[in-house]
C-alpha distance (Angstrom), angle and dihedral (degrees) to the residues before:
residue distance angle dihedral
X1 . . .
X2 3.85 . .
X3 3.79 116.8 .
X4 3.81 119.9 -102.0
X5 3.80 111.2 -109.8
X6 3.80 139.8 163.6
X7 3.78 116.0 -92.1
X8 3.82 119.4 -121.9
X9 3.81 114.5 -98.5
X10 3.80 91.6 -117.8
X11 3.81 91.7 55.3
X12 3.81 91.0 46.5
X13 3.80 89.8 53.2
X14 3.79 91.9 48.1
X15 3.81 91.0 50.5
X16 3.81 89.6 50.5
X17 3.79 89.3 47.8
X18 3.79 88.9 58.0
X19 3.81 89.1 63.0
X20 3.80 98.2 39.7
X21 3.81 103.4 33.7
X22 3.78 105.8 44.4
X23 3.82 91.9 156.3
X24 3.84 138.4 -19.2
X25 3.82 90.3 -76.6
X26 3.82 89.7 60.5
X27 3.80 91.1 54.6
X28 3.81 91.3 46.7
X29 3.80 91.1 52.6
X30 3.81 92.0 52.8
X31 3.82 94.1 48.0
X32 3.81 92.5 47.1
X33 3.80 91.0 50.5
X34 3.81 89.8 51.8
X35 3.82 89.5 51.7
X36 3.80 91.8 52.1
X37 3.82 91.8 46.3
X38 3.82 87.2 53.9
X39 3.81 90.1 59.8
X40 3.80 97.5 -106.8
X41 3.81 119.5 171.9
X42 3.81 96.9 -178.7
X43 3.81 123.4 44.0
X44 3.82 128.7 177.3
X45 3.82 122.3 -166.9
X46 3.82 120.2 -166.0
X47 3.82 119.7 -175.6
X48 3.80 133.6 -174.8
X49 3.81 122.1 -160.3
X50 3.79 93.9 -4.9
X51 3.81 91.8 -48.4
X52 3.82 93.0 -61.4
X53 3.80 95.9 104.7
X54 3.82 97.0 33.3
X55 3.79 141.0 -4.6
X56 3.81 117.6 -175.5
X57 3.81 121.4 -178.3
X58 3.82 119.1 -175.1
X59 3.79 123.5 -174.4
X60 3.82 140.2 168.7
X61 3.80 95.8 -132.5
X62 3.78 130.0 132.1
X63 3.79 94.5 -77.0
X64 3.82 132.3 -146.8
X65 3.79 124.1 -77.6
X66 3.80 117.8 -119.8
X67 3.82 95.9 -109.5
X68 3.84 92.0 54.4
X69 3.81 99.6 48.3
X70 3.80 93.1 91.2
X71 3.82 90.5 47.6
X72 3.80 89.6 53.0
X73 3.81 88.0 66.6
X74 3.81 94.1 43.7
X75 3.81 124.7 96.2
X76 3.81 118.6 -103.7
X77 3.80 94.1 10.7
X78 3.81 115.7 127.1
X79 3.79 142.2 147.7
X80 3.83 93.2 -149.9
X81 3.82 101.9 78.7
X82 3.80 137.6 14.8
X83 3.81 105.3 172.5
X84 3.80 143.7 31.1
X85 3.79 89.1 -101.6
X86 3.81 89.6 57.5
X87 3.81 90.0 49.7
X88 3.81 91.4 52.7
X89 3.82 91.6 52.5
X90 3.80 102.1 37.3
X91 3.79 111.4 171.5
X92 3.81 99.1 167.7
X93 3.80 124.9 81.2
X94 3.80 93.7 -126.2
X95 3.79 125.1 43.0
X96 3.81 111.3 135.5
X97 3.81 96.3 84.3
X98 3.80 94.6 -140.9
X99 3.80 108.3 88.9
X100 3.82 100.2 83.3
X101 3.80 92.1 39.4
X102 3.82 90.6 50.6
X103 3.80 91.4 49.6
X104 3.81 91.5 48.4
X105 3.82 90.7 50.8
X106 3.81 92.1 63.1
X107 3.79 102.5 33.8
X108 3.79 146.2 35.7
X109 3.79 101.5 -92.4
X110 3.78 131.2 -176.2
X111 3.80 124.7 -173.8
X112 3.80 120.8 -166.3
X113 3.79 117.8 -178.7
X114 3.79 142.1 168.7
X115 3.80 122.4 -153.1
X116 3.79 124.6 -176.9
X117 3.83 90.5 -124.3
X118 3.82 89.5 64.6
X119 3.78 127.2 69.9
X120 3.79 91.9 -132.6
X121 3.78 142.0 -4.1
X122 3.81 125.0 -71.9
X123 3.78 133.7 -151.4
X124 3.80 134.5 -152.1
X125 3.80 128.0 179.8
X126 3.77 136.9 -166.3
X127 3.79 136.1 -165.0
X128 3.75 107.2 -165.4
X129 3.81 105.9 -58.0
X130 3.80 96.5 -8.0
X131 3.79 121.2 95.4
X132 3.79 123.3 -165.5
X133 3.78 125.5 -140.7
X134 3.79 117.0 -86.8
X135 3.81 109.7 -99.2
X136 3.83 136.4 -177.5
X137 3.80 117.8 -89.4
X138 3.80 140.4 -179.6
X139 3.80 113.6 -107.6
X140 3.80 128.5 124.3
X141 3.82 99.9 -159.3
X142 3.79 145.5 2.6
X143 3.78 128.8 -1.7
X144 3.80 137.8 -61.4
X145 3.81 118.7 -155.9
X146 3.81 111.3 -167.7
X147 3.83 115.7 -171.4
X148 3.81 119.1 -175.9
X149 3.80 135.3 179.8
X150 3.78 97.9 9.6
X151 3.84 111.5 -148.6
X152 3.82 92.0 9.3
X153 3.81 90.0 144.1
X154 3.82 96.6 39.6
X155 3.82 102.1 55.3
X156 3.82 93.3 168.4
X157 3.79 89.4 61.1
X158 3.80 92.4 45.0
X159 3.80 89.9 58.6
X160 3.81 89.3 65.3
X161 3.80 92.2 62.0
X162 3.80 116.3 105.5
X163 3.80 129.8 -135.4
X164 3.78 122.1 -52.3
X165 3.82 91.9 -104.3
X166 3.79 92.5 49.8
X167 3.80 93.5 49.4
X168 3.80 91.2 46.5
X169 3.81 88.9 51.1
X170 3.80 89.7 56.7
X171 3.81 91.0 46.6
X172 3.79 90.6 49.9
X173 3.80 90.3 51.6
X174 3.83 91.0 50.4
X175 3.80 88.2 50.0
X176 3.83 91.5 50.2
X177 3.80 92.1 51.1
X178 3.79 92.1 53.0
X179 3.81 92.9 43.1
X180 3.82 91.7 52.1
X181 3.80 91.0 52.9
X182 3.81 95.0 54.4
X183 3.82 113.8 37.1
X184 3.81 88.7 164.0
X185 3.82 90.7 68.7
X186 3.82 126.2 78.8
X187 3.81 114.0 -128.4
X188 3.81 134.1 -170.9
X189 3.81 124.7 -174.0
X190 3.82 121.0 -165.3
X191 3.79 128.9 -178.2
X192 3.79 123.1 -169.0
X193 3.80 89.5 -15.9
X194 3.80 95.1 -50.6
X195 3.81 124.1 113.5
X196 3.80 107.8 -121.9
X197 3.82 102.3 172.8
X198 3.82 133.1 11.7
X199 3.79 117.7 -172.5
X200 3.78 120.7 -179.7
X201 3.80 119.8 -156.8
X202 3.80 106.9 -86.7
X203 3.78 147.2 144.3
X204 3.81 116.6 -59.3
X205 3.81 96.1 -107.5
X206 3.80 91.8 50.3
X207 3.82 89.9 51.9
X208 3.82 90.9 48.9
X209 3.80 90.3 53.5
X210 3.82 93.2 47.3
X211 3.79 94.8 49.2
X212 3.81 102.2 34.4
X213 3.78 98.1 33.2
X214 3.78 138.7 -112.4
X215 3.82 92.2 -84.4
X216 3.81 91.8 60.6
X217 3.79 92.7 44.1
X218 3.81 92.9 50.1
X219 3.82 91.3 52.4
X220 3.82 98.3 40.3
X221 3.79 132.1 92.5
X222 3.78 127.9 -150.6
X223 3.80 119.9 -109.9
X224 3.79 125.6 -162.6
X225 3.80 117.6 158.1
X226 3.81 130.3 155.8
X227 3.80 132.5 -172.3
X228 3.80 137.8 152.0
X229 3.80 95.3 -5.4
X230 3.81 93.7 -45.2
X231 3.78 126.6 111.2
X232 3.81 128.6 -173.1
X233 3.77 118.4 -172.2
X234 3.78 138.9 155.7
X235 3.79 135.5 77.5
X236 3.79 131.9 -55.5
X237 3.79 125.5 -171.7
X238 3.76 123.2 -121.5
X239 3.82 114.2 -105.1
X240 3.81 90.6 -104.2
X241 3.83 88.0 68.3
X242 3.80 93.1 56.2
X243 3.81 119.5 140.5
X244 3.81 138.0 -137.0
X245 3.83 89.5 -129.1
X246 3.80 137.2 31.3
X247 3.80 91.6 -106.7
X248 3.80 97.0 124.1
X249 3.78 101.9 47.6
X250 3.80 118.8 114.1
X251 3.80 123.4 169.2
X252 3.80 123.9 177.7
X253 3.79 127.8 -170.4
X254 3.81 111.0 -159.3
X255 3.80 88.2 -19.7
X256 3.82 95.3 -49.5
X257 3.82 119.6 118.0
X258 3.80 108.6 -123.9
X259 3.79 141.6 175.9
X260 3.78 105.7 -144.5
X261 3.80 125.5 169.3
X262 3.79 93.7 -152.6
X263 3.83 93.5 53.7
X264 3.80 91.8 43.0
X265 3.79 90.7 51.9
X266 3.81 92.9 50.0
X267 3.81 91.5 50.7
X268 3.78 92.6 46.2
X269 3.81 90.3 50.5
X270 3.80 91.2 51.5
X271 3.82 89.7 54.1
X272 3.79 95.3 39.6
X273 3.78 96.9 98.0
X274 3.78 95.3 48.8
X275 3.81 104.9 33.0
X276 3.77 120.9 96.7
X277 3.83 115.3 -121.8
X278 3.83 111.9 -72.9
X279 3.79 97.2 -0.4
X280 3.82 119.8 124.3
X281 3.82 127.9 -137.6
X282 3.81 123.1 -120.2
X283 3.80 121.5 -135.4
X284 3.79 148.9 140.4
X285 3.81 108.2 -148.8
X286 3.79 133.8 172.7
X287 3.80 121.9 -154.7
X288 3.80 115.7 -162.9
X289 3.80 124.6 -169.2
X290 3.79 141.9 139.1
X291 3.85 107.1 -59.7
X292 3.81 88.6 -134.7
X293 3.82 89.1 65.5
X294 3.79 95.3 59.5
X295 3.81 130.2 55.7
X296 3.81 112.6 -145.4
X297 3.81 94.1 173.2
X298 3.81 94.2 87.4
X299 3.80 102.6 107.3
X300 3.83 134.2 11.0
X301 3.80 90.6 -115.2
X302 3.84 88.8 59.6
X303 3.82 91.9 -142.5
X304 3.80 93.6 113.6
X305 3.79 124.4 73.2
X306 3.78 137.7 -178.0
X307 3.82 122.7 -147.4
X308 3.77 123.1 -144.4
X309 3.83 90.2 -140.3
X310 3.78 104.3 24.9
X311 3.79 95.0 168.5
X312 3.81 92.6 58.5
X313 3.80 91.2 48.0
X314 3.81 90.6 49.0
X315 3.81 93.0 50.0
X316 3.80 92.7 46.6
X317 3.81 95.2 50.5
X318 3.80 92.4 44.3
X319 3.81 94.7 50.3
X320 3.81 94.0 43.0
X321 3.81 92.8 54.4
X322 3.79 94.4 35.8
X323 3.80 89.8 55.8
X324 3.80 92.8 49.8
X325 3.81 93.4 47.0
X326 3.80 91.7 47.6
X327 3.81 95.1 58.2
X328 3.82 106.0 125.3
X329 3.79 120.1 -124.2
X330 3.77 89.9 -113.3
X331 3.79 95.3 56.4
X332 3.79 95.5 70.2
X333 3.77 131.8 14.8
X334 3.79 91.4 -161.3
X335 3.77 136.6 22.6
X336 3.78 108.8 -103.5
X337 3.83 129.0 175.7
X338 3.81 92.1 -103.6
X339 3.80 95.1 48.1
X340 3.78 95.5 109.8
X341 3.78 94.9 39.4
X342 3.80 101.1 51.0
X343 3.79 123.0 75.8
X344 3.79 108.2 -149.5
X345 3.80 127.2 -166.0
X346 3.82 118.3 -99.2
X347 3.77 116.3 -85.5
X348 3.77 117.9 -101.4
X349 3.77 107.6 -103.6
X350 3.78 100.2 -157.1
X351 3.80 133.8 66.0
X352 3.78 119.2 -139.9
X353 3.81 101.8 -155.1
X354 3.85 112.8 120.0
X355 3.79 87.4 -128.5
X356 3.79 90.3 54.4
X357 3.84 108.6 50.9
X358 3.78 123.0 -155.2
X359 3.82 108.5 -88.5
X360 3.77 130.8 -170.7
X361 3.81 107.2 -121.1
X362 3.80 95.9 -170.9
X363 3.81 95.5 113.6
X364 3.79 113.4 -157.0
X365 3.80 119.2 -121.5
X366 3.81 90.0 -126.6
X367 3.78 91.5 85.4
X368 3.81 91.9 153.8
X369 3.80 91.1 64.4
X370 3.81 101.5 62.2
X371 3.78 97.8 171.1
X372 3.79 95.8 48.5
X373 3.79 102.1 25.6
X374 3.77 124.8 21.2
X375 3.81 98.7 25.9
X376 3.80 94.7 33.7
X377 3.80 93.4 57.1
X378 3.77 95.2 38.6
X379 3.78 96.7 52.8
X380 3.79 103.4 26.4
X381 3.82 92.5 120.0
X382 3.81 92.7 55.1
X383 3.78 93.7 45.3
X384 3.79 91.3 52.0
X385 3.79 88.9 56.1
X386 3.83 92.1 46.2
X387 3.85 114.0 21.2
X388 3.81 91.6 -172.7
X389 3.80 92.6 59.7
X390 3.81 114.8 113.8
X391 3.82 125.4 -158.4
X392 3.79 90.2 -114.1
X393 3.81 89.3 59.6
X394 3.80 92.4 58.6
X395 3.81 99.0 78.9
X396 3.79 106.8 115.4
X397 3.82 114.2 -149.6
X398 3.79 114.3 -126.9
X399 3.79 92.3 -123.0
X400 3.80 89.3 63.2
X401 3.82 90.1 57.7
X402 3.84 104.7 70.9
X403 3.80 94.1 -172.0
X404 3.82 88.7 60.9
X405 3.80 102.6 32.5
X406 3.81 93.4 51.0
X407 3.78 95.9 41.3
X408 3.81 90.4 -114.1
X409 3.82 103.7 134.2
X410 3.79 101.1 165.5
X411 3.82 89.7 141.3
X412 3.81 87.0 60.8
X413 3.79 88.3 74.0
X414 3.77 87.4 70.3
X415 3.78 93.2 43.3
X416 3.82 114.8 51.1
X417 3.81 91.9 -161.5
X418 3.80 92.1 49.4
X419 3.80 124.6 -154.9
X420 3.78 130.0 -40.4
X421 3.81 118.9 -108.5
X422 3.80 104.5 169.5
X423 3.80 149.5 -13.6
X424 3.83 126.2 -125.9
X425 3.83 120.2 -144.1
X426 3.78 91.1 -30.6
X427 3.82 90.1 -72.1
X428 3.79 111.0 80.1
X429 3.79 131.1 45.1
X430 3.80 117.8 -148.7
X431 3.80 117.0 -151.1
X432 3.78 134.5 177.1
X433 3.81 122.2 -137.0
X434 3.78 135.4 164.7
X435 3.82 91.8 -82.3
X436 3.79 97.7 48.9
X437 3.79 131.8 -97.6
X438 3.83 127.8 7.4
X439 3.82 118.8 -162.8
X440 3.83 115.2 -161.8
X441 3.80 129.3 -168.5
X442 3.79 94.9 -141.6
X443 3.82 97.1 -161.2
X444 3.81 93.8 47.9
X445 3.82 91.6 45.9
X446 3.79 94.3 48.6
X447 3.80 90.3 45.1
X448 3.83 90.2 58.4
X449 3.81 90.8 47.8
X450 3.79 91.8 52.2
X451 3.80 91.9 43.8
X452 3.81 93.3 53.9
X453 3.79 91.8 47.0
X454 3.79 91.2 52.3
X455 3.80 92.1 48.2
X456 3.80 92.7 48.1
X457 3.78 91.4 49.0
X458 3.78 91.1 51.9
X459 3.81 94.9 43.2
X460 3.79 91.0 53.6
X461 3.79 89.2 78.3
X462 3.79 139.1 24.2
X463 3.78 114.6 -76.7
X464 3.83 108.1 -92.2
X465 3.81 116.4 -117.7
X466 3.79 129.1 -132.3
X467 3.84 109.8 -151.0
X468 3.79 111.7 -140.5
X469 3.79 116.1 -123.1
X470 3.81 88.1 -134.4
X471 3.82 118.0 21.5
X472 3.80 112.2 -121.7
X473 3.81 114.6 -131.7
X474 3.79 124.6 -163.6
X475 3.78 140.3 175.2
X476 3.81 109.8 -95.5
X477 3.77 133.6 -172.4
X478 3.80 122.5 -122.4
X479 3.82 93.7 -98.5
X480 3.80 91.7 55.3
X481 3.82 92.0 48.2
X482 3.81 92.6 47.5
X483 3.82 90.4 49.2
X484 3.81 90.8 55.7
X485 3.81 90.9 47.5
X486 3.82 91.9 49.2
X487 3.81 91.3 50.3
X488 3.81 92.3 48.1
X489 3.80 92.0 51.9
X490 3.81 93.1 46.2
X491 3.84 119.2 94.1
X492 3.82 87.1 -137.9
X493 3.78 97.6 54.9
X494 3.79 101.7 -163.1
X495 3.79 92.8 -166.4
X496 3.79 93.9 56.5
X497 3.80 92.1 44.6
X498 3.79 88.0 55.7
X499 3.80 92.1 48.7
X500 3.81 99.7 -102.5
X501 3.79 131.6 130.0
X502 3.81 110.3 -169.8
X503 3.79 121.5 170.7
X504 3.82 130.6 -160.0
X505 3.81 109.2 -125.7
X506 3.81 97.6 172.4
X507 3.82 139.2 -17.9
X508 3.81 87.9 -80.4
X509 3.83 104.0 28.3
X510 3.80 133.4 75.0
X511 3.80 129.4 -177.8
X512 3.81 125.5 -151.0
X513 3.80 107.5 -144.0
X514 3.82 101.1 166.8
X515 3.80 136.8 15.7
X516 3.83 132.0 -176.5
X517 3.80 113.1 -69.1
X518 3.80 90.4 -128.5
X519 3.79 90.6 58.8
X520 3.78 99.4 41.0
X521 3.81 91.8 126.9
X522 3.83 94.5 52.1
X523 3.81 125.6 105.1
X524 3.82 99.4 -88.4
X525 3.81 96.2 -156.0
X526 3.82 96.0 45.9
X527 3.80 90.4 45.7
X528 3.81 92.5 48.9
X529 3.81 92.4 49.6
X530 3.81 91.9 50.8
X531 3.80 92.8 47.7
X532 3.82 93.0 48.5
X533 3.81 91.3 49.1
X534 3.80 91.2 51.8
X535 3.81 93.6 45.6
X536 3.79 90.5 50.6
X537 3.79 95.6 48.5
X538 3.79 105.2 31.6
X539 3.78 107.2 14.4
X540 3.81 90.5 -119.7
X541 3.75 134.7 67.5
X542 3.75 119.4 -109.9
X543 3.80 90.7 175.3
X544 3.80 95.6 63.6
X545 3.81 94.3 39.0
X546 3.80 92.8 52.3
X547 3.80 93.2 48.5
X548 3.78 92.9 44.3
X549 3.79 93.0 48.7
X550 3.79 91.8 46.8
X551 3.79 90.0 55.6
X552 3.82 93.7 45.0
X553 3.80 89.6 48.1
X554 3.80 90.5 55.7
X555 3.80 90.3 49.3
X556 3.81 91.6 48.6
X557 3.79 92.4 49.0
X558 3.79 91.0 55.0
X559 3.80 91.8 44.9
X560 3.81 96.1 48.5
X561 3.77 122.0 99.6
X562 3.79 107.6 -88.9
X563 3.78 126.9 -118.0
X564 3.82 116.0 -99.1
X565 3.80 90.8 36.6
X566 3.78 110.8 136.6
X567 3.81 108.9 -133.1
X568 3.76 127.9 -165.8
X569 3.79 121.2 -124.9
X570 3.83 91.9 -103.4
X571 3.82 90.6 51.2
X572 3.78 90.7 51.2
X573 3.79 91.4 49.8
X574 3.79 90.9 48.8
X575 3.80 88.8 53.7
X576 3.83 91.1 50.6
X577 3.81 91.5 50.8
X578 3.81 91.2 50.8
X579 3.80 90.6 49.6
X580 3.80 90.7 53.8
X581 3.78 91.0 53.5
X582 3.82 97.5 43.2
X583 3.78 125.4 91.5
X584 3.83 117.1 -116.6
X585 3.81 90.5 4.5
X586 3.79 90.7 149.2
X587 3.81 89.6 79.7
X588 3.76 135.1 34.9
X589 3.80 116.8 -123.8
X590 3.81 89.7 -91.3
X591 3.81 90.4 60.3
X592 3.80 97.2 -107.0
X593 3.81 118.0 134.8
X594 3.81 116.3 -100.2
X595 3.80 97.5 -161.1
X596 3.79 143.6 12.8
X597 3.78 131.8 -153.6
X598 3.82 118.6 -138.0
X599 3.80 109.8 -169.9
X600 3.79 125.7 -145.0
X601 3.80 88.3 -113.6
X602 3.81 90.2 57.3
X603 3.80 91.4 47.3
X604 3.80 91.7 48.7
X605 3.79 89.1 50.2
X606 3.80 91.5 52.6
X607 3.79 90.9 54.0
X608 3.83 94.1 38.5
X609 3.78 92.0 -122.2
X610 3.80 113.7 175.4
X611 3.83 93.1 24.0
């Protein structure tokens, strides 16, 4: 067996570089973070051949003093931390003291910097393991890091690089992530001498629109929620802007871009009820908390974090987004920065115009019995005033409604979905509001209304249990047993709240004695394992919620008004009013949209008006 020996410093640096500098984009990320830590307000990035041939980052930050230039290219040398206490409360983006040294170990690197303590700028260069002497240079402010021939001395690693376009795409994405995190900084990205992206210092929302595009910005809502020392702010797109891939998902913890499974799960759960199948939400969100409550020293790339109280963070993010997504149409006619933070009173559900009588919009679940259910409940007030009135007599002609016939829809300012004017093939409701035309899928809309009512009715009380005739025992691991014991000793027993009674029979055996009534036909052991895993990791059970919601969704679908049902104008208006007062009414419980807005400008464009 070969003898154990110390590795050469150069080899150690190259091994470290393999973790830190996976590709040119990884090096760009590290250099940009150093520029921001130095207090830069203007950063220019110039790349050649996707950053493989050259990567030059210029900034106007505080710079590096002459005597520290050599240390800047040395492993485990940093100005960010000096003690364990500093490491546990890291506020800077960089802190490990190995990124620049790792980059220098596998490239030809030159650092030129000016610091106010020096009379002029200084330059140092490296070629792999060899550092030059520090020499005078011409530079009036900040620092320039010039990296050339990445992986020139590790050809095996260079072979793993992709094409120039692919590597530039990764560099551009790294640039976008940094630019999104600091809208107060001016950025310029150049590739092969061509300017690819110019971003002037601006407000956060302006930066989001510039980087993520006008389509995202038009379909996104602002989020800003705070609780117990946590704050979540940023923008999240409505479910109708969902994507096939996770290409528009940006999460920052204390300003640092991260990929965290716990945060991703909380966001996905918040969108679960309104997202269609395998689609992915789009968002740029910033989580702020005490640095002492999050460990960023998990991986050399610094994109992974670990929270001291992950369950609290998960619950906070879920509820913050869930609240914003649940805002009914009628609670806000436009998306303003305080949308998620302001609780507004419920929308009035009745119109007061003589031409638009007061209708009950509490549609009965017995939609298949129009005479005794749907119509009876909807128009009970009118029938009491005129017992001979039949549902078929209730259609109000448009000409008898001046605010519709004359195009005057002032009442539409109170009702975002406006007033119904017609129905197409018993499937779609057409309504007119102040913006133009609203098209509603009546079955999908009513399905969401029924679904939310069923959920609210169930959530009003603890989930009822179904005792099993014979308790089902199963072999459990120590984590599952300890989770049951923790829940039993907690005043807020999560298992009981979810409708479960699970007993500990031995250190390796659990018994399921009761499960939720709604899920009485489910596999008790599989369900219990899923619930315990969710409680242990997130503090809440996805398994039960998904199964419960699936069942309620089926019930709502059967209860909703069917397609090809001919509705009267008052019925259509009652449906619109209920939509405005119902959470998440923009999508059915399968994630499909329930209505679309077509503006007058879009209609004019279709008919080439004004041309």
